[in-house]
LUMRO-122917 format. One record per residue (C-alpha): residue in one letter; x, y, z. Coordinates in pm, whole numbers, padded with zeros to 5 digits, always signed. Each point is the difference from the previous one (the first is absolute). Layout:
<recs>
AXYZ
...
</recs>
This chain:
<recs>
M-06142-01964+12843
E+00001-00319-00163
L+00040-00027-00397
D-00111-00286-00199
P+00278-00193-00138
S-00219-00122-00295
A-00082+00350-00115
D+00127+00139-00333
W+00203+00253+00170
A+00081+00170-00358
E-00340+00097-00011
S-00015+00380+00109
S-00300+00009+00152
L+00138-00236+00253
W+00269+00259+00111
F+00014+00204+00324
E+00230+00313+00076
F+00103-00073+00342
Q+00143+00264+00257
M+00207-00041+00333
E-00182+00159+00275
H+00008+00040+00369
P-00281-00149+00209
V-00016+00283+00250
D+00030+00341-00210
K+00270+00217+00127
Q-00172+00291-00041
L-00231-00101+00281
I+00292+00012+00260
Q+00015+00384-00051
S-00379+00031+00057
M+00027-00223+00307
L+00281+00214+00154
E-00196+00333-00048
D-00309-00182+00173
A+00185-00154+00302
A+00079+00342+00142
M-00380+00105+00009
G-00097-00358+00098
R-00221-00011-00293
L-00065-00284-00243
G-00019+00059-00381
S-00364-00057+00019
G-00003+00320+00227
R-00109-00233+00290
Q+00174+00056+00318
S+00271-00268+00080
Q-00002-00209+00332
Y+00355+00026+00030
G+00075+00370-00095
P+00105+00266-00019
I+00389-00106-00011
P+00231+00208+00221
I+00191+00207-00232
S+00335-00051+00199
L-00020-00373-00098
F+00059+00123-00355
E+00260+00280+00108
Y+00217-00285+00179
M-00024-00222-00275
M+00139+00262-00230
Q+00274+00076+00277
I+00132-00331+00008
A-00060-00074-00396
Q+00381+00054-00060
E+00152-00170+00328
D+00157-00345+00011
G-00034-00284+00255
W-00403-00070-00006
N-00091-00333-00053
W-00291+00058-00263
P-00178-00332-00066
P+00117-00154-00353
I-00248+00068-00306
P-00039-00330-00156
S+00141-00023-00346
S+00195+00291+00084
E+00173-00069+00286
L+00301+00200-00042
Y-00175+00325-00033
A+00152+00234+00240
S-00186+00324+00013
G-00095+00116+00359
N-00241+00223-00154
L-00347-00165+00138
F-00204+00159-00322
N+00244-00137-00235
R-00010-00338+00180
I-00376-00005-00065
M+00003+00075-00346
E+00269-00274-00056
C-00255-00250+00164
L-00243+00081-00275
G+00267-00084-00256
S+00283+00130-00226
T+00263-00126-00232
Q+00170-00178+00277
N-00323-00127+00166
E-00157-00148-00288
A-00196-00283+00200
T-00297+00219+00083
L-00041+00124-00355
V-00269-00152-00223
V-00033-00038-00382
T-00335+00077-00097
I-00240+00109-00321
R+00072+00335-00093
D-00381+00071+00009
I-00023-00099+00358
N+00306+00215+00087
Y-00132+00288-00170
V-00357-00011+00190
K+00178-00079+00332
T+00241+00313-00030
Y-00317+00227-00017
L-00194-00164+00240
M+00261-00029+00272
Q+00023+00390-00024
N-00361+00008+00048
Q-00064+00124-00402
L-00240-00133-00238
P+00197-00227-00263
I-00173+00213-00274
A-00149+00359+00063
D-00405-00014+00048
T+00038+00254-00294
R+00069-00251-00247
W-00230-00298+00097
A-00293+00119-00222
G+00228+00049-00299
L+00191-00319+00048
A-00341-00195+00042
K-00095+00125-00335
D+00300+00005-00212
N+00228-00263+00182
V-00174-00208+00231
N+00254-00260+00009
K+00276+00219+00141
L-00251+00094+00271
L-00083-00346+00078
A+00357-00115-00004
A+00062+00268+00265
L-00293-00134+00219
R+00094-00387-00029
A+00354+00113+00101
T-00140+00183+00287
V-00188-00306+00111
S+00316-00221-00070
M+00206+00220+00209
F-00183-00122+00315
D+00043-00354-00099
Y+00358+00057-00063
M+00060+00173+00351
N-00163-00296+00150
S+00189-00269-00207
G+00207-00263+00152
S-00155+00006+00369
D+00141-00333+00032
G+00299+00043-00167
P+00315+00249-00089
Y-00214+00215-00239
V-00115+00367+00046
S-00217-00048+00323
M+00290-00160+00176
K+00257+00242-00137
L-00210+00264+00136
L-00041-00167+00334
N+00371-00023+00002
I+00055+00369-00073
V-00243+00084+00283
N+00221-00223+00236
N+00346+00141-00121
V-00115+00362+00058
V-00171-00061+00316
L+00359-00158+00113
Q+00181+00312-00117
V-00247+00232+00182
S-00013-00199+00322
Y+00391+00004+00030
A-00024+00392-00069
E-00268+00009+00284
N+00213-00179+00241
L+00295+00235-00083
W-00221+00306+00057
E-00144-00159+00326
R+00348-00035+00157
H+00109+00348-00127
V-00296+00182+00190
G-00024-00262+00293
T-00333-00116-00042
N-00178-00362-00047
I-00303+00156-00175
S+00031-00092-00373
P-00061+00304-00243
G-00226-00237-00208
F+00150+00052-00321
A+00013-00368-00129
N-00354-00059+00114
F-00108+00338-00202
F+00171-00132-00280
V-00211-00299-00026
E-00298+00162+00081
W+00054+00278-00249
L+00078-00224-00318
G-00296-00223+00093
D-00225+00295+00025
W+00145+00131-00344
Y-00075-00319-00174
T-00343-00052+00151
N-00140+00376+00030
V+00179+00175-00277
V+00110-00252-00306
T-00316-00227+00017
P-00251+00297-00013
K+00207+00185-00281
A-00030-00327-00156
Q-00351-00063+00044
E-00081+00381-00122
F+00179-00081-00334
L-00194-00320-00044
R-00335+00159+00044
G+00070+00299-00165
A+00126-00107-00312
I-00228-00284-00027
A-00303+00245+00020
E+00138+00160-00291
I+00076-00307-00191
R-00395-00110+00074
K-00132+00314-00129
V+00150-00080-00331
W-00006-00369-00036
E-00289-00127+00217
N-00267+00058-00266
E+00226-00084-00305
T-00044-00331-00171
G+00261-00256-00178
K+00306-00164+00078
E+00216+00272+00126
A-00271+00142+00229
R-00071-00325+00136
Q+00386-00068+00074
V+00014+00336+00166
M-00277-00043+00222
E+00115-00338+00108
A+00297+00133+00107
V-00171+00286+00192
V-00218-00250+00202
M+00320-00208+00089
L+00177+00320+00118
E-00304+00107+00204
G-00009-00323+00148
R+00351+00074+00160
I-00047+00358+00135
D-00124-00082+00341
T+00259-00283+00028
L+00310+00189-00039
A+00233+00021+00292
I+00378-00020+00076
D+00085-00239+00256
V+00125+00208+00300
D-00023-00289+00268
W+00371-00004+00059
E+00162-00190+00282
S+00317+00185+00067
E+00274-00225+00154
A+00171+00299+00143
F-00333+00073+00216
A-00005-00375+00090
D+00382+00010+00125
D-00077+00320+00211
D-00293-00194+00173
E+00202-00301+00118
</recs>
């Protein structure tokens, strides 16, 4: 976000509350691991790579405390020494040691993102009608933040902002998982990949596309319908402003998507 240096920042209306957040929410990893053994994506679709062999996870737990493995270094956390694959995946997502993947964002965007990434509505549907009548600005703020979350997740496609941080996270997780897969392949004596790295990329892309986007659209369409019931036939400046905001938001609903066209460097290396 670029701030206007000519603005009067003593004016409180220009203040924002910022928060540090993870581009890839850590709670998604637990859901992904639960689905991996079933070969199921978060949307309920079947994965083209699963189910992932349980023996892979058992072996990873077996060697977690052993030394001597040459795990790929995690950028910005090169000295991270845990041999636990799942800890290493979490470290790729960001930590107090690995702040390079973290992002500072506006509180409202972080708020709606936290809910949407868990397949939950940012504001419960039972509250929409009441807010539309009594506190429409609060409801509109959540709707604007929902649209802005997608712009935020896609920001910086040509630079080191969120979309590039997301790509780096995907690449780093793939590197860690691919190394674990190679260890497992040698352990069981096979040259057939268990497919966990591919599953991770497929699962995350499916979650963003087929879970997060539909939930956001559900929120926008449902809440806007309640706002229209209250404000569509009203007159006056406030009603006009509310409806202008509604029209703007409606124009974005069908465009919402997080870019999941990730080209993993780790997969490219495997093909060479």
